[in-house]
C-alpha positions in Angstrom: 94.6 122.2 70.4 95.3 119.3 72.7 97.6 119.8 75.6 100.9 118.0 74.7 101.6 116.4 78.0 98.1 115.1 78.4 98.7 113.2 75.2 102.2 112.0 76.3 101.2 110.9 79.8 97.6 109.9 79.4 95.7 109.5 82.7 99.0 109.7 84.6 99.0 113.4 84.0 96.2 113.9 86.6 98.5 112.3 89.3 101.3 114.9 88.9 101.9 117.4 91.6 99.8 120.6 91.1 102.7 122.8 89.9 103.7 120.2 87.3 100.1 120.0 86.1 100.0 123.8 85.9 103.3 124.2 83.9 102.5 121.3 81.5 98.7 121.7 81.3 98.1 124.6 79.0 97.8 124.8 75.2 98.5 128.5 75.3 101.8 130.4 75.1 103.1 131.2 78.6 106.2 132.1 80.5 107.5 130.8 83.8 110.5 132.4 85.5 112.7 131.8 88.6 116.2 131.0 89.5 118.8 128.3 88.8 122.2 127.0 89.7 124.4 125.8 86.8 127.5 123.6 86.8 129.6 122.8 83.7 132.0 120.0 83.0 135.7 121.1 83.3 137.3 118.9 80.6 138.2 120.3 77.2 135.8 118.0 75.3 133.0 118.7 77.8 133.6 122.4 77.4 133.5 122.2 73.5 130.3 120.1 73.6 128.7 122.6 76.0 129.5 125.4 73.7 128.2 123.6 70.6 124.9 122.9 72.5 124.7 126.5 73.6 124.4 125.5 77.2 124.5 128.3 79.9 127.7 129.2 81.7 128.2 128.1 85.3 126.7 130.3 88.0 124.7 130.5 91.3 121.4 132.2 91.7 121.1 132.7 87.9 117.8 134.3 86.8 116.0 132.0 84.5 112.8 132.1 82.3 111.2 129.5 80.0 108.8 130.5 77.2 106.5 127.7 76.2 105.1 128.1 72.6 102.6 125.4 71.6 101.6 124.5 68.1 99.4 121.8 66.6 102.1 119.1 67.0 104.3 120.0 70.0 105.8 122.8 72.0 108.9 125.1 71.7 110.8 125.5 75.0 112.8 128.7 74.9 115.1 128.8 77.9 116.9 131.9 79.1 119.6 131.6 81.8 120.9 135.1 82.7 120.6 136.2 79.0 122.0 133.0 77.5 119.3 131.4 75.4 118.8 127.9 74.1 115.7 126.2 72.8 114.3 122.8 72.0 111.1 121.4 70.5 109.1 118.7 72.3 106.5 116.5 70.5 105.0 113.1 70.5 105.1 110.8 67.5 101.8 109.4 66.4 103.0 105.8 66.9 104.7 106.4 70.3 103.5 104.6 73.4 102.3 106.6 76.4 105.1 108.1 78.4 107.5 108.5 75.5 108.2 111.9 73.8 110.7 113.5 71.4 112.9 116.5 72.1 114.8 118.1 69.2 117.8 120.3 69.7 118.7 121.6 66.3 119.7 118.6 64.2 119.7 116.2 67.2 116.5 114.4 68.2 116.4 112.6 71.6 113.7 110.0 72.5 112.8 110.4 76.2 110.8 108.2 78.5 109.0 109.6 81.5 108.8 107.6 84.8 106.9 108.6 87.9 108.6 108.0 91.3 106.4 109.4 94.0 106.0 113.1 93.4 109.0 113.1 91.0 108.7 112.8 87.2 112.0 111.3 85.9 113.2 111.9 82.4 115.3 109.1 80.8 116.9 109.4 77.4 116.5 106.1 75.5 117.8 106.8 72.0 119.0 109.6 69.7 119.5 110.5 66.1 120.8 113.2 63.8 118.7 114.4 60.9 116.9 111.1 61.1 120.0 108.9 61.2 120.2 106.8 64.4 123.3 107.5 66.5 125.1 104.8 68.6 123.4 104.2 71.9 126.8 103.7 73.5 127.3 107.4 73.1 123.8 108.5 74.1 123.9 111.5 76.6 122.5 110.4 79.9 122.1 111.7 83.4 119.6 111.7 86.2 116.9 114.3 85.5 113.6 115.0 87.1 110.8 117.5 87.8 109.0 117.9 91.1 107.3 120.4 93.4 108.9 122.0 96.4 106.8 124.3 98.5 104.7 126.2 95.9 107.3 126.0 93.1 108.0 123.9 90.0 111.5 122.4 90.5 113.7 121.0 87.8 117.0 119.1 88.2 118.9 118.3 85.0 122.1 116.5 84.3 123.8 115.9 80.9 126.7 113.4 80.9 128.3 111.4 78.2 130.3 108.1 78.3 134.0 108.5 78.7 133.6 112.3 78.9 131.5 112.8 82.1 129.4 115.8 82.9 128.7 118.2 80.2 126.4 120.4 82.3 124.0 120.2 85.2 121.4 122.7 86.2 118.6 122.9 88.7 116.3 125.5 90.0 112.7 126.6 90.4 110.0 128.3 88.3 106.8 130.2 88.9 104.3 131.4 86.3 104.9 135.1 85.4 102.2 137.1 87.0 102.1 134.6 89.9 104.7 136.2 92.2 106.1 134.1 95.0 104.8 134.6 98.5 106.4 137.4 100.5 108.7 135.0 102.5 110.2 133.8 99.2 111.0 137.3 97.7 114.2 138.0 99.6 117.3 136.0 100.3 116.1 133.7 97.5 119.5 132.7 96.1 121.5 130.3 98.2 119.1 130.1 101.1 116.1 128.9 99.0 118.2 126.6 96.8 119.3 124.8 99.9 115.7 123.8 100.5 116.0 121.2 97.7 119.7 120.2 98.2 118.4 116.9 99.4 118.8 116.1 95.7 122.6 116.2 95.4 124.1 118.2 92.5 125.3 115.8 89.8 123.5 112.8 91.4 120.1 113.8 90.4 120.6 116.6 88.0 120.3 116.5 83.6 116.5 118.5 80.5 114.0 122.7 81.0 
């Protein structure tokens, strides 16, 4: 079984920070866990859309885990934010250029392009469809989203916004492989103190995808 992200990124995969290579570089089922901060849009429409998408409720220092379940085509991502689960399926179409992948959320499929910017890997939605029918690009959910490494941890920063509606949700946090416990100095006071270590990426200005 070929590693999905090696197919998607090609030789660029080897230039990723070590923790990104570790998280994306296996063809075996695995679980990574850590902690996240979640923000939700406050408008009525944003709240309804967040409920439909089964997005996690707002919170600070929320325990989070992600199960990665590969198959011969792609990979299931099962996310758990404090007991609230939502999943997606990531894959690469046979005719896709390097750096472009698909992520399916139920009936919705989003085409995502990956761009490297130093040690960040940005995720940019470029089109979407529902049960194979293209949806208007003017309504495409957007937001600044990226992955990077801070200290010895995989860090994600995700924002979901929509035109005329604004933020649907934003979440960011860190993950480590289960069985690979953080160093002793990371085990205590991990909530707000450790999250501040990557607040150089302002919430909502570089937040969307896990």
